C-alpha positions in Angstrom: -34.7 -19.6 -84.4 -31.4 -18.1 -85.7 -31.7 -14.9 -87.7 -28.9 -14.1 -90.2 -28.8 -10.3 -89.9 -27.5 -7.8 -92.4 -26.9 -4.1 -91.9 -24.5 -3.9 -89.0 -21.3 -2.1 -89.7 -18.5 -3.7 -87.6 -16.6 -0.5 -86.9 -19.6 1.8 -86.4 -21.8 2.8 -83.4 -24.6 4.3 -85.4 -28.4 4.1 -85.3 -28.8 0.7 -87.1 -26.1 -0.8 -84.8 -27.8 0.6 -81.7 -31.2 -0.7 -83.0 -30.1 -4.2 -83.8 -28.0 -4.8 -80.6 -30.6 -3.3 -78.3 -33.5 -5.2 -79.9 -31.7 -8.5 -79.8 -30.8 -8.0 -76.1 -34.4 -7.2 -75.2 -35.9 -10.3 -76.9 -37.1 -13.4 -75.0 -34.4 -15.7 -76.5 -36.8 -17.4 -79.0 -34.6 -16.0 -81.8 -30.8 -15.3 -81.8 -29.2 -12.7 -84.1 -26.1 -13.7 -86.1 -24.5 -10.9 -88.0 -23.0 -10.6 -91.5 -20.1 -8.1 -91.5 -18.2 -6.9 -94.6 -15.1 -5.9 -92.6 -12.1 -7.5 -91.0 -13.2 -6.7 -87.5 -16.3 -6.1 -85.4 -16.2 -3.9 -82.3 -19.5 -5.4 -81.2 -18.4 -9.0 -81.3 -18.2 -9.6 -77.5 -21.6 -8.0 -77.0 -23.1 -10.2 -79.8 -21.5 -13.3 -78.2 -23.0 -12.4 -74.8 -26.4 -12.7 -76.5 -25.7 -16.1 -78.1 -24.9 -14.8 -81.6 -21.9 -14.9 -83.8 -20.3 -12.8 -86.5 -19.8 -14.0 -90.1 -17.1 -12.1 -92.0 -17.4 -11.8 -95.8 -15.7 -9.9 -98.6 -16.8 -6.3 -98.9 -18.9 -5.5 -101.9 -17.1 -2.3 -102.7 -13.7 -3.9 -102.9 -14.6 -7.3 -104.3 -18.2 -7.6 -105.4 -17.9 -11.0 -107.0 -16.4 -12.5 -103.8 -19.1 -10.8 -101.8 -21.8 -12.5 -103.9 -20.0 -15.9 -103.5 -19.7 -15.4 -99.8 -23.3 -14.4 -99.4 -24.5 -17.4 -101.5 -22.6 -19.9 -99.4 -23.8 -18.3 -96.2 -27.4 -18.1 -97.3 -27.2 -21.7 -98.5 -26.1 -22.6 -95.0 -29.1 -20.6 -93.7 -31.4 -22.6 -95.9 -30.0 -25.9 -94.7 -30.3 -25.0 -91.1 -33.8 -23.3 -91.5 -32.5 -19.9 -90.5 -34.1 -16.7 -91.6 -32.5 -13.7 -93.3 -33.1 -10.2 -92.0 -31.9 -7.3 -94.1 -31.7 -3.8 -92.7 -31.4 -1.4 -95.6 -30.8 2.3 -96.2 -31.1 2.0 -100.0 -31.6 -0.7 -102.6 -28.6 0.0 -104.7 -27.1 -3.4 -103.7 -30.1 -5.8 -103.7 -28.2 -8.9 -104.8 -28.0 -10.6 -101.4 -31.8 -10.3 -101.0 -32.3 -11.8 -104.4 -29.9 -14.6 -103.5 -31.8 -15.3 -100.3 -35.0 -15.7 -102.3 -33.4 -17.8 -105.0 -32.3 -20.2 -102.3 -35.8 -20.2 -100.7 -34.7 -18.6 -97.4 -37.5 -16.8 -95.5 -36.5 -13.2 -96.0 -37.3 -10.0 -94.1 -36.4 -6.5 -95.3 -36.4 -3.6 -92.8 -36.4 0.0 -94.1 -34.3 2.5 -92.1 -33.8 5.5 -94.3 -35.9 8.0 -96.2 -33.4 9.3 -98.8 -30.0 8.6 -100.3 -27.1 8.9 -98.0 -24.1 11.0 -99.2 -22.0 7.9 -100.2 -24.9 6.4 -102.2 -26.1 9.6 -104.0 -24.5 9.2 -107.5 -26.5 8.8 -110.7 -25.5 5.2 -110.8 -26.7 4.6 -107.3 -30.0 6.3 -108.0 -30.6 4.1 -111.1 -29.6 1.0 -109.2 -31.9 1.9 -106.4 -34.8 2.4 -108.8 -34.2 -1.0 -110.4 -33.8 -2.6 -107.0 -37.2 -1.2 -105.8 -38.8 -2.7 -108.9 -37.1 -6.1 -108.3 -38.1 -6.0 -104.6 -41.8 -5.5 -105.5 -41.7 -8.9 -107.2 -40.0 -10.8 -104.5 -41.8 -12.8 -101.8 -40.5 -11.0 -98.7 -41.8 -9.7 -95.4 -41.6 -5.9 -95.3 -40.8 -3.9 -92.1 -40.2 -0.2 -91.6 -39.4 2.3 -88.8 -41.4 5.2 -90.3 -43.7 6.3 -93.1 -41.0 8.1 -95.1 -38.8 5.0 -94.9 -41.7 2.9 -96.2 -42.2 5.2 -99.2 -38.5 5.4 -100.0 -37.7 1.7 -99.9 -41.0 0.0 -100.7 -43.3 2.5 -102.3 -46.5 4.1 -100.9 -48.8 1.1 -101.5 -46.8 -1.5 -99.8 -48.0 -3.9 -97.1 -45.5 -3.1 -94.3 -45.3 -3.9 -90.6 -44.2 -0.9 -88.5 -41.4 -1.7 -86.0 -40.2 1.6 -84.4 -36.7 2.6 -83.4 -37.4 1.9 -79.8 -35.0 2.6 -76.9 -34.2 1.3 -73.4 -36.1 4.2 -71.8 -34.8 3.8 -68.3 -31.3 4.1 -69.5 -32.0 7.6 -70.7 -34.1 8.8 -67.8 -32.8 12.1 -66.6 -30.4 12.0 -63.6 -29.3 15.2 -61.9 -26.3 13.6 -60.4 -25.1 12.3 -63.8 -25.7 15.7 -65.3 -23.5 17.4 -62.6 -20.8 14.8 -62.9 -20.6 15.1 -66.7 -20.8 18.9 -66.8 -18.0 19.1 -64.3 -15.9 16.5 -66.2 -16.3 18.5 -69.5 -15.7 21.9 -67.8 -19.1 23.3 -68.8 -20.9 23.6 -65.5 -22.1 27.2 -65.9 -22.9 27.3 -69.6 -25.8 26.7 -71.9 -24.7 23.4 -73.5 -25.8 22.8 -77.1 -25.3 19.2 -78.1 -25.0 17.3 -81.4 -24.9 13.5 -81.5 -24.5 11.6 -84.8 -22.2 10.8 -87.7 -20.1 13.6 -89.1 -21.4 13.2 -92.6 -23.3 15.2 -95.3 -26.6 13.7 -94.3 -26.4 14.8 -90.7 -25.2 18.4 -91.7 -22.9 18.8 -88.6 -21.1 21.8 -90.1 -24.4 23.8 -89.8 -23.5 24.1 -86.1 -20.4 26.1 -87.0 -22.6 28.6 -88.8 -24.8 28.7 -85.8 -21.8 29.3 -83.5 -20.6 32.2 -85.7 -23.9 33.9 -85.2 -23.9 33.3 -81.4 -20.5 35.0 -80.8 -22.2 38.1 -79.4 -24.6 36.2 -77.1 -25.0 37.7 -73.6 -24.7 34.3 -71.9 -21.9 31.7 -71.9 -22.4 28.7 -74.1 -20.6 25.7 -75.5 -21.3 23.2 -78.3 -20.5 19.5 -77.6 -20.2 17.3 -80.7 -20.5 13.6 -80.0 -19.7 11.2 -82.9 -17.3 10.7 -85.7 -17.2 10.4 -89.5 -15.6 11.7 -92.7 -16.4 15.3 -92.0 -14.8 15.5 -88.5 -11.3 16.7 -89.5 -12.8 19.2 -91.9 -15.1 20.5 -89.1 -12.3 20.8 -86.6 -10.2 22.7 -89.1 -13.1 25.1 -89.8 -13.7 25.7 -86.1 -10.0 26.5 -85.6 -9.9 28.8 -88.7 -12.9 30.8 -87.4 -11.4 31.1 -83.9 -14.2 29.1 -82.3 -12.0 26.3 -80.7 -12.9 27.5 -77.2 -16.6 27.1 -78.0 -16.5 23.5 -79.2 -15.8 20.1 -77.6 -15.3 17.2 -80.0 -16.0 14.1 -77.9 -15.8 11.5 -80.6 -17.5 8.2 -80.4 -18.5 7.4 -76.8 -19.8 4.4 -74.9 -22.1 6.4 -72.7 -24.3 8.6 -74.9 -27.0 8.7 -72.3 -24.7 10.5 -69.9 -23.9 13.2 -72.5 -27.6 13.8 -73.1 -28.0 14.4 -69.4 -25.3 17.1 -69.6 -26.9 18.9 -72.6 -29.4 21.7 -72.4 -30.5 21.4 -76.0 -30.1 18.9 -78.8 -29.6 20.2 -82.3 -30.1 17.9 -85.3 -30.0 19.9 -88.6 -30.1 16.7 -90.8 -30.8 17.0 -94.5 -32.8 13.8 -94.3 -33.5 11.0 -91.9 -35.5 7.8 -91.6 -36.3 8.3 -88.0 -33.4 9.6 -85.9 -32.7 7.3 -82.9 -31.0 10.1 -80.9 -34.1 12.3 -81.0 -36.1 9.6 -79.2 -33.3 9.1 -76.7 -33.1 12.9 -76.1 -36.8 13.2 -75.4 -36.6 10.3 -72.9 -34.0 12.4 -71.2 -36.3 15.4 -71.1 -34.1 17.4 -73.5 -35.5 20.1 -75.7 -34.8 19.1 -79.4 -34.4 21.5 -82.3 -34.6 19.4 -85.4 -34.5 20.1 -89.2 -37.8 20.4 -90.8 -36.7 17.7 -93.2 -37.1 15.1 -90.4 -40.4 13.2 -90.2 -42.9 14.5 -87.7 -43.3 11.0 -86.4 -40.3 11.6 -84.2 -42.1 14.2 -82.2 -43.6 12.1 -79.3 -43.4 14.9 -76.7 -43.7 18.7 -76.5 -40.0 19.0 -76.5 -39.5 19.0 -80.3 -39.3 22.1 -82.5 -38.7 21.9 -86.3 -36.6 24.5 -88.0 -35.6 25.1 -91.6 -32.1 24.3 -92.9 -32.0 24.1 -96.7 -30.9 27.4 -98.3 -31.7 29.4 -95.1 -29.7 31.3 -92.6 -29.3 29.8 -89.2 -30.7 32.9 -87.6 -34.0 31.1 -86.7 -32.0 28.5 -84.9 -30.0 31.1 -83.0 -33.2 32.9 -82.0 -34.8 29.7 -80.8 -31.7 29.0 -78.7 -31.9 32.4 -77.2 -35.6 32.0 -76.4 -34.9 28.7 -74.7 -32.1 30.3 -72.6 -34.2 33.3 -71.7 -37.2 31.2 -70.6 -35.0 30.0 -67.7 -33.8 26.5 -66.8 -36.2 23.8 -67.5 -37.1 22.3 -64.1 -34.7 19.5 -63.7 -37.2 17.4 -61.8 -39.6 17.7 -64.8 -37.0 16.2 -67.2 -37.3 12.8 -65.5 -41.0 12.7 -66.2 -40.5 12.5 -70.0 -39.3 8.9 -69.8 -42.9 7.7 -69.1 -44.2 9.8 -72.0 -41.8 8.2 -74.4 -42.5 4.7 -73.0 -46.2 5.2 -73.5 -45.8 6.6 -77.0 -44.8 3.1 -78.2 -41.0 3.7 -78.3 -40.2 1.5 -75.3 -37.9 -1.3 -76.3 -39.7 -4.1 -74.5 -42.9 -3.8 -76.6 -41.2 -3.2 -79.9 -38.6 -6.0 -79.4 -41.6 -8.3 -78.8 -43.2 -7.1 -82.1 -40.0 -7.6 -84.0 -39.4 -11.1 -82.4 -43.0 -12.1 -83.3 -42.5 -10.9 -86.9 -39.2 -12.7 -87.4 -40.2 -15.9 -85.7 -43.9 -16.2 -86.8 -44.1 -13.9 -89.8 
């Protein structure tokens, strides 16, 4: 069974990309993911090809919506002729036309919810109206509904929807704590004798990365050495780097950019901070827990992400970061978490239902037999 898959951004290494690629690589081979990309390139193409898939390039909806509709129609007609299925991974319903096209053509259609609120680039009045209309249209379409969390279900489908839960599972062994990896990475980054605070995600309004600059300003008088390592990229990165420089904090921050080895960075961290304004279910928080890493998360994030005793929820909206700073100081004062204990959390995450083998099988069964 070939699955025509929507939602992957060709130039991004974000949560949905990680989810789709990891899931397809962990399936039995009964279904193969092909990807629809609205860009001129795809940095994941070789990885997709290694798993038997291919990439279909179409016109971008923002630059040429009519060409996008035509390209989707032709591609979905090909899907119908070859008995493929269409699998849409969505963060909002402000552009629902390809899903409607799939159903008009009679293609078996699956919609997977991955977000619980509007992202910054889709937060205008027009987008909100379009999303509301899209949700109403979606209710009337014969589709299979999937979601990664309860807030995602309510945002995309409504609270009374019949939805199959497929979690944002991870390759747990890849993130199991390794002391040798930790020492190597900390030496490489020049942070061996410091408390290392980590951020991993897109530099965008939703993720609230600039909140770490406010935290850093309040930590300047700390009695212990510390550093903040920022992993990721996005539209706010240059603005953040400038703010760090303007506030004289350049010696406290490391901007690592997008990396191919996020698991290694998690080994090097002592804490993960994720002050997001909203999330569906943040992939990185599951990965961090599998690495035995204490996680300080925004209280706007769903509690479903807390699968171990490593997670604390702290306020962000309209509040000073002093609670975050105090929590960091308490974590430091409590002494180093036994490094051997960190490796034990991989089993806890695996047994909580976030192991990729079990969830990949659930997704494969839904797509092939649903």
